[in-house]
N, CA, C and O atoms as a printed pandas DataFrame, in Angstrom:
     atom_number atom_name residue_name chain_id  residue_number  x_coord  y_coord  z_coord
0              1         N          MET        A               1  -67.724  -54.776  -69.528
1              2        CA          MET        A               1  -66.933  -53.696  -68.987
2              3         C          MET        A               1  -66.333  -54.127  -67.658
3              4         O          MET        A               1  -67.061  -54.451  -66.720
4              5         N          GLU        A               2  -65.040  -54.130  -67.576
5              6        CA          GLU        A               2  -64.368  -54.520  -66.347
6              7         C          GLU        A               2  -64.112  -53.291  -65.485
7              8         O          GLU        A               2  -63.649  -52.254  -65.960
8              9         N          ILE        A               3  -64.424  -53.440  -64.224
9             10        CA          ILE        A               3  -64.227  -52.351  -63.278
10            11         C          ILE        A               3  -63.048  -52.721  -62.397
11            12         O          ILE        A               3  -63.041  -53.778  -61.767
12            13         N          ASP        A               4  -62.054  -51.848  -62.356
13            14        CA          ASP        A               4  -60.893  -52.226  -61.579
14            15         C          ASP        A               4  -60.275  -51.097  -60.764
15            16         O          ASP        A               4  -59.294  -51.327  -60.057
16            17         N          THR        A               5  -60.812  -49.897  -60.840
17            18        CA          THR        A               5  -60.220  -48.853  -60.016
18            19         C          THR        A               5  -60.942  -48.801  -58.676
19            20         O          THR        A               5  -62.126  -49.119  -58.570
20            21         N          LYS        A               6  -60.207  -48.399  -57.679
21            22        CA          LYS        A               6  -60.765  -48.284  -56.336
22            23         C          LYS        A               6  -61.968  -47.347  -56.327
23            24         O          LYS        A               6  -62.973  -47.628  -55.674
24            25         N          GLU        A               7  -61.868  -46.248  -57.045
25            26        CA          GLU        A               7  -62.945  -45.261  -57.072
26            27         C          GLU        A               7  -64.222  -45.835  -57.681
27            28         O          GLU        A               7  -65.319  -45.597  -57.176
28            29         N          GLU        A               8  -64.073  -46.588  -58.764
29            30        CA          GLU        A               8  -65.236  -47.198  -59.412
30            31         C          GLU        A               8  -65.912  -48.203  -58.483
31            32         O          GLU        A               8  -67.139  -48.249  -58.389
32            33         N          LEU        A               9  -65.111  -48.996  -57.810
33            34        CA          LEU        A               9  -65.661  -49.984  -56.893
34            35         C          LEU        A               9  -66.339  -49.314  -55.705
35            36         O          LEU        A               9  -67.389  -49.773  -55.253
36            37         N          GLN        A              10  -65.758  -48.248  -55.200
37            38        CA          GLN        A              10  -66.356  -47.519  -54.085
38            39         C          GLN        A              10  -67.695  -46.919  -54.484
39            40         O          GLN        A              10  -68.625  -46.891  -53.678
40            41         N          LEU        A              11  -67.806  -46.438  -55.720
41            42        CA          LEU        A              11  -69.072  -45.865  -56.175
42            43         C          LEU        A              11  -70.158  -46.924  -56.313
43            44         O          LEU        A              11  -71.323  -46.653  -56.020
44            45         N          ILE        A              12  -69.799  -48.112  -56.750
45            46        CA          ILE        A              12  -70.760  -49.213  -56.831
46            47         C          ILE        A              12  -71.250  -49.569  -55.435
47            48         O          ILE        A              12  -72.446  -49.757  -55.215
48            49         N          LEU        A              13  -70.327  -49.659  -54.505
49            50        CA          LEU        A              13  -70.673  -49.944  -53.116
50            51         C          LEU        A              13  -71.548  -48.829  -52.541
51            52         O          LEU        A              13  -72.524  -49.093  -51.839
52            53         N          ALA        A              14  -71.193  -47.600  -52.843
53            54        CA          ALA        A              14  -71.955  -46.440  -52.362
54            55         C          ALA        A              14  -73.401  -46.496  -52.847
55            56         O          ALA        A              14  -74.328  -46.240  -52.079
56            57         N          LYS        A              15  -73.589  -46.827  -54.109
57            58        CA          LYS        A              15  -74.942  -46.905  -54.670
58            59         C          LYS        A              15  -75.751  -48.009  -54.003
59            60         O          LYS        A              15  -76.942  -47.837  -53.744
60            61         N          ARG        A              16  -75.119  -49.131  -53.726
61            62        CA          ARG        A              16  -75.809  -50.255  -53.083
62            63         C          ARG        A              16  -76.283  -49.857  -51.687
63            64         O          ARG        A              16  -77.425  -50.131  -51.317
64            65         N          ILE        A              17  -75.419  -49.217  -50.920
65            66        CA          ILE        A              17  -75.766  -48.827  -49.562
66            67         C          ILE        A              17  -76.864  -47.770  -49.571
67            68         O          ILE        A              17  -77.801  -47.839  -48.776
68            69         N          LYS        A              18  -76.753  -46.808  -50.453
69            70        CA          LYS        A              18  -77.776  -45.761  -50.536
70            71         C          LYS        A              18  -79.121  -46.359  -50.929
71            72         O          LYS        A              18  -80.155  -45.996  -50.368
72            73         N          LYS        A              19  -79.106  -47.270  -51.886
73            74        CA          LYS        A              19  -80.334  -47.919  -52.328
74            75         C          LYS        A              19  -81.008  -48.659  -51.169
75            76         O          LYS        A              19  -82.224  -48.573  -51.003
76            77         N          LEU        A              20  -80.234  -49.374  -50.380
77            78        CA          LEU        A              20  -80.782  -50.083  -49.229
78            79         C          LEU        A              20  -81.367  -49.114  -48.206
79            80         O          LEU        A              20  -82.461  -49.335  -47.686
80            81         N          ARG        A              21  -80.641  -48.052  -47.926
81            82        CA          ARG        A              21  -81.078  -47.084  -46.929
82            83         C          ARG        A              21  -82.392  -46.422  -47.356
83            84         O          ARG        A              21  -83.321  -46.299  -46.558
84            85         N          ILE        A              22  -82.457  -46.006  -48.596
85            86        CA          ILE        A              22  -83.670  -45.355  -49.103
86            87         C          ILE        A              22  -84.840  -46.335  -49.125
87            88         O          ILE        A              22  -85.961  -45.979  -48.762
88            89         N          LYS        A              23  -84.577  -47.559  -49.547
89            90        CA          LYS        A              23  -85.625  -48.593  -49.581
90            91         C          LYS        A              23  -86.238  -48.792  -48.193
91            92         O          LYS        A              23  -87.444  -49.003  -48.065
92            93         N          GLU        A              24  -85.406  -48.724  -47.168
93            94        CA          GLU        A              24  -85.883  -48.908  -45.800
94            95         C          GLU        A              24  -86.459  -47.629  -45.201
95            96         O          GLU        A              24  -86.997  -47.651  -44.094
96            97         N          GLY        A              25  -86.349  -46.506  -45.928
97            98        CA          GLY        A              25  -86.889  -45.251  -45.452
98            99         C          GLY        A              25  -86.124  -44.650  -44.286
99           100         O          GLY        A              25  -86.699  -44.000  -43.413
100          101         N          VAL        A              26  -84.815  -44.879  -44.285
101          102        CA          VAL        A              26  -83.953  -44.410  -43.206
102          103         C          VAL        A              26  -83.114  -43.236  -43.704
103          104         O          VAL        A              26  -82.531  -43.298  -44.787
104          105         N          THR        A              27  -83.055  -42.174  -42.914
105          106        CA          THR        A              27  -82.191  -41.046  -43.275
106          107         C          THR        A              27  -80.747  -41.368  -42.906
107          108         O          THR        A              27  -80.487  -42.266  -42.105
108          109         N          GLN        A              28  -79.816  -40.630  -43.495
109          110        CA          GLN        A              28  -78.414  -40.793  -43.128
110          111         C          GLN        A              28  -78.219  -40.499  -41.643
111          112         O          GLN        A              28  -77.448  -41.174  -40.961
112          113         N          GLU        A              29  -78.922  -39.494  -41.157
113          114        CA          GLU        A              29  -78.802  -39.107  -39.751
114          115         C          GLU        A              29  -79.288  -40.228  -38.824
115          116         O          GLU        A              29  -78.640  -40.537  -37.824
116          117         N          ASN        A              30  -80.422  -40.827  -39.162
117          118        CA          ASN        A              30  -80.929  -41.933  -38.352
118          119         C          ASN        A              30  -80.014  -43.150  -38.419
119          120         O          ASN        A              30  -79.780  -43.816  -37.410
120          121         N          ALA        A              31  -79.502  -43.435  -39.603
121          122        CA          ALA        A              31  -78.588  -44.570  -39.755
122          123         C          ALA        A              31  -77.325  -44.354  -38.924
123          124         O          ALA        A              31  -76.817  -45.281  -38.294
124          125         N          TYR        A              32  -76.824  -43.112  -38.932
125          126        CA          TYR        A              32  -75.650  -42.798  -38.124
126          127         C          TYR        A              32  -75.959  -42.963  -36.635
127          128         O          TYR        A              32  -75.165  -43.534  -35.886
128          129         N          GLY        A              33  -77.122  -42.457  -36.216
129          130        CA          GLY        A              33  -77.518  -42.580  -34.818
130          131         C          GLY        A              33  -77.675  -44.019  -34.374
131          132         O          GLY        A              33  -77.351  -44.365  -33.238
132          133         N          ASP        A              34  -78.173  -44.858  -35.269
133          134        CA          ASP        A              34  -78.387  -46.273  -34.948
134          135         C          ASP        A              34  -77.102  -47.092  -34.968
135          136         O          ASP        A              34  -76.973  -48.063  -34.222
136          137         N          THR        A              35  -76.146  -46.704  -35.824
137          138        CA          THR        A              35  -74.974  -47.550  -36.047
138          139         C          THR        A              35  -73.632  -46.901  -35.702
139          140         O          THR        A              35  -72.650  -47.597  -35.446
140          141         N          GLY        A              36  -73.595  -45.580  -35.697
141          142        CA          GLY        A              36  -72.314  -44.891  -35.528
142          143         C          GLY        A              36  -71.500  -44.847  -36.809
143          144         O          GLY        A              36  -70.342  -44.430  -36.803
144          145         N          ILE        A              37  -72.102  -45.275  -37.903
145          146        CA          ILE        A              37  -71.433  -45.299  -39.203
146          147         C          ILE        A              37  -71.855  -44.060  -39.982
147          148         O          ILE        A              37  -73.045  -43.764  -40.085
148          149         N          HIS        A              38  -70.892  -43.343  -40.524
149          150        CA          HIS        A              38  -71.172  -42.124  -41.284
150          151         C          HIS        A              38  -71.540  -42.519  -42.715
151          152         O          HIS        A              38  -70.674  -42.607  -43.585
152          153         N          PHE        A              39  -72.818  -42.751  -42.947
153          154        CA          PHE        A              39  -73.301  -43.206  -44.244
154          155         C          PHE        A              39  -73.034  -42.186  -45.350
155          156         O          PHE        A              39  -72.794  -42.567  -46.496
156          157         N          GLY        A              40  -73.072  -40.911  -45.022
157          158        CA          GLY        A              40  -72.867  -39.872  -46.028
158          159         C          GLY        A              40  -71.530  -40.001  -46.732
159          160         O          GLY        A              40  -71.460  -39.893  -47.957
160          161         N          ARG        A              41  -70.486  -40.228  -45.984
161          162        CA          ARG        A              41  -69.144  -40.359  -46.583
162          163         C          ARG        A              41  -69.047  -41.600  -47.463
163          164         O          ARG        A              41  -68.426  -41.583  -48.526
164          165         N          ILE        A              42  -69.672  -42.670  -46.997
165          166        CA          ILE        A              42  -69.643  -43.908  -47.781
166          167         C          ILE        A              42  -70.449  -43.729  -49.064
167          168         O          ILE        A              42  -70.003  -44.119  -50.143
168          169         N          GLU        A              43  -71.644  -43.133  -48.941
169          170        CA          GLU        A              43  -72.520  -42.971  -50.102
170          171         C          GLU        A              43  -71.961  -41.999  -51.129
171          172         O          GLU        A              43  -72.339  -42.062  -52.299
172          173         N          GLN        A              44  -71.087  -41.119  -50.730
173          174        CA          GLN        A              44  -70.437  -40.201  -51.666
174          175         C          GLN        A              44  -69.186  -40.821  -52.288
175          176         O          GLN        A              44  -68.562  -40.218  -53.162
176          177         N          GLY        A              45  -68.826  -42.006  -51.848
177          178        CA          GLY        A              45  -67.635  -42.673  -52.364
178          179         C          GLY        A              45  -66.348  -42.108  -51.792
179          180         O          GLY        A              45  -65.272  -42.333  -52.346
180          181         N          LYS        A              46  -66.445  -41.380  -50.693
181          182        CA          LYS        A              46  -65.263  -40.768  -50.076
182          183         C          LYS        A              46  -64.621  -41.661  -49.032
183          184         O          LYS        A              46  -63.484  -41.428  -48.622
184          185         N          ARG        A              47  -65.341  -42.676  -48.606
185          186        CA          ARG        A              47  -64.816  -43.578  -47.586
186          187         C          ARG        A              47  -64.960  -45.000  -48.080
187          188         O          ARG        A              47  -66.017  -45.408  -48.562
188          189         N          ASP        A              48  -63.888  -45.739  -47.952
189          190        CA          ASP        A              48  -63.875  -47.151  -48.313
190          191         C          ASP        A              48  -64.125  -47.946  -47.032
191          192         O          ASP        A              48  -63.216  -48.103  -46.217
192          193         N          PRO        A              49  -65.343  -48.447  -46.847
193          194        CA          PRO        A              49  -65.665  -49.103  -45.577
194          195         C          PRO        A              49  -64.893  -50.405  -45.383
195          196         O          PRO        A              49  -64.617  -51.139  -46.332
196          197         N          SER        A              50  -64.561  -50.662  -44.137
197          198        CA          SER        A              50  -63.859  -51.894  -43.793
198          199         C          SER        A              50  -64.829  -53.079  -43.835
199          200         O          SER        A              50  -66.042  -52.914  -43.963
200          201         N          TYR        A              51  -64.267  -54.239  -43.727
201          202        CA          TYR        A              51  -65.076  -55.456  -43.699
202          203         C          TYR        A              51  -66.038  -55.424  -42.510
203          204         O          TYR        A              51  -67.212  -55.765  -42.658
204          205         N          THR        A              52  -65.559  -55.023  -41.349
205          206        CA          THR        A              52  -66.422  -54.985  -40.172
206          207         C          THR        A              52  -67.550  -53.963  -40.343
207          208         O          THR        A              52  -68.668  -54.195  -39.883
208          209         N          THR        A              53  -67.268  -52.853  -40.991
209          210        CA          THR        A              53  -68.310  -51.865  -41.256
210          211         C          THR        A              53  -69.352  -52.440  -42.200
211          212         O          THR        A              53  -70.548  -52.216  -42.009
212          213         N          LEU        A              54  -68.923  -53.172  -43.210
213          214        CA          LEU        A              54  -69.875  -53.800  -44.140
214          215         C          LEU        A              54  -70.736  -54.840  -43.432
215          216         O          LEU        A              54  -71.918  -54.984  -43.742
216          217         N          ILE        A              55  -70.151  -55.561  -42.490
217          218        CA          ILE        A              55  -70.924  -56.524  -41.700
218          219         C          ILE        A              55  -71.983  -55.781  -40.882
219          220         O          ILE        A              55  -73.140  -56.201  -40.831
220          221         N          LYS        A              56  -71.582  -54.671  -40.238
221          222        CA          LYS        A              56  -72.531  -53.888  -39.445
222          223         C          LYS        A              56  -73.660  -53.333  -40.307
223          224         O          LYS        A              56  -74.821  -53.341  -39.897
224          225         N          ILE        A              57  -73.319  -52.850  -41.501
225          226        CA          ILE        A              57  -74.339  -52.323  -42.410
226          227         C          ILE        A              57  -75.284  -53.438  -42.842
227          228         O          ILE        A              57  -76.498  -53.242  -42.876
228          229         N          SER        A              58  -74.741  -54.599  -43.169
229          230        CA          SER        A              58  -75.568  -55.745  -43.561
230          231         C          SER        A              58  -76.532  -56.118  -42.444
231          232         O          SER        A              58  -77.719  -56.332  -42.688
232          233         N          ARG        A              59  -76.026  -56.196  -41.235
233          234        CA          ARG        A              59  -76.877  -56.540  -40.091
234          235         C          ARG        A              59  -77.936  -55.466  -39.865
235          236         O          ARG        A              59  -79.082  -55.780  -39.543
236          237         N          TYR        A              60  -77.562  -54.216  -40.030
237          238        CA          TYR        A              60  -78.503  -53.115  -39.849
238          239         C          TYR        A              60  -79.699  -53.260  -40.782
239          240         O          TYR        A              60  -80.830  -52.951  -40.405
240          241         N          PHE        A              61  -79.446  -53.726  -41.987
241          242        CA          PHE        A              61  -80.516  -53.924  -42.961
242          243         C          PHE        A              61  -81.037  -55.371  -42.966
243          244         O          PHE        A              61  -81.739  -55.781  -43.890
244          245         N          ASN        A              62  -80.686  -56.128  -41.932
245          246        CA          ASN        A              62  -81.142  -57.517  -41.771
246          247         C          ASN        A              62  -80.795  -58.390  -42.974
247          248         O          ASN        A              62  -81.621  -59.161  -43.464
248          249         N          LEU        A              63  -79.564  -58.252  -43.432
249          250        CA          LEU        A              63  -79.083  -59.037  -44.567
250          251         C          LEU        A              63  -77.863  -59.854  -44.164
251          252         O          LEU        A              63  -77.059  -59.427  -43.336
252          253         N          LYS        A              64  -77.741  -61.022  -44.753
253          254        CA          LYS        A              64  -76.484  -61.756  -44.665
254          255         C          LYS        A              64  -75.509  -61.044  -45.587
255          256         O          LYS        A              64  -75.929  -60.410  -46.556
256          257         N          ILE        A              65  -74.234  -61.135  -45.307
257          258        CA          ILE        A              65  -73.239  -60.430  -46.122
258          259         C          ILE        A              65  -73.309  -60.886  -47.582
259          260         O          ILE        A              65  -73.118  -60.077  -48.491
260          261         N          GLU        A              66  -73.580  -62.168  -47.812
261          262        CA          GLU        A              66  -73.679  -62.642  -49.203
262          263         C          GLU        A              66  -74.893  -62.037  -49.910
263          264         O          GLU        A              66  -74.849  -61.801  -51.117
264          265         N          ASP        A              67  -75.966  -61.788  -49.175
265          266        CA          ASP        A              67  -77.126  -61.138  -49.765
266          267         C          ASP        A              67  -76.854  -59.667  -50.050
267          268         O          ASP        A              67  -77.344  -59.112  -51.034
268          269         N          PHE        A              68  -76.077  -59.052  -49.189
269          270        CA          PHE        A              68  -75.689  -57.657  -49.412
270          271         C          PHE        A              68  -75.004  -57.505  -50.769
271          272         O          PHE        A              68  -75.255  -56.549  -51.503
272          273         N          PHE        A              69  -74.133  -58.466  -51.090
273          274        CA          PHE        A              69  -73.374  -58.399  -52.337
274          275         C          PHE        A              69  -74.070  -59.072  -53.517
275          276         O          PHE        A              69  -73.509  -59.135  -54.611
276          277         N          SER        A              70  -75.282  -59.574  -53.309
277          278        CA          SER        A              70  -75.959  -60.271  -54.407
278          279         C          SER        A              70  -76.693  -59.346  -55.354
279          280         O          SER        A              70  -77.110  -59.781  -56.428
280          281         N          ASP        A              71  -76.862  -58.094  -54.996
281          282        CA          ASP        A              71  -77.631  -57.158  -55.820
282          283         C          ASP        A              71  -76.796  -55.924  -56.108
283          284         O          ASP        A              71  -76.247  -55.311  -55.193
284          285         N          GLY        A              72  -76.702  -55.564  -57.372
285          286        CA          GLY        A              72  -76.001  -54.339  -57.734
286          287         C          GLY        A              72  -74.517  -54.504  -57.976
287          288         O          GLY        A              72  -73.813  -53.517  -58.188
288          289         N          PHE        A              73  -74.030  -55.726  -57.948
289          290        CA          PHE        A              73  -72.605  -55.947  -58.147
290          291         C          PHE        A              73  -72.322  -56.810  -59.374
291          292         O          PHE        A              73  -71.280  -57.460  -59.457
292          293         N          ASP        A              74  -73.252  -56.813  -60.321
293          294        CA          ASP        A              74  -73.064  -57.568  -61.558
294          295         C          ASP        A              74  -71.834  -57.030  -62.299
295          296         O          ASP        A              74  -71.656  -55.819  -62.431
296          297         N          GLY        A              75  -71.018  -57.921  -62.764
297          298        CA          GLY        A              75  -69.852  -57.518  -63.551
298          299         C          GLY        A              75  -68.675  -57.049  -62.730
299          300         O          GLY        A              75  -67.668  -56.603  -63.282
300          301         N          VAL        A              76  -68.788  -57.143  -61.414
301          302        CA          VAL        A              76  -67.668  -56.721  -60.555
302          303         C          VAL        A              76  -66.810  -57.896  -60.242
303          304         O          VAL        A              76  -65.813  -57.760  -59.533
């Protein structure tokens, strides 16, 4: 199955970020307070995060950007 719409890709990204946040036991409110990034909008697929935002999220979860994209992006 090929995924090619912006909305589909945003939802895949949203699921990855939410999964990381929950795994670390961090609330959206705490993540926002720590980073200034509105995780709720991203996790709902309403915001397409920029490259710099993805770098900040990766660093927040102590991941290299390549590791961030290594899980949950099969077939993309």
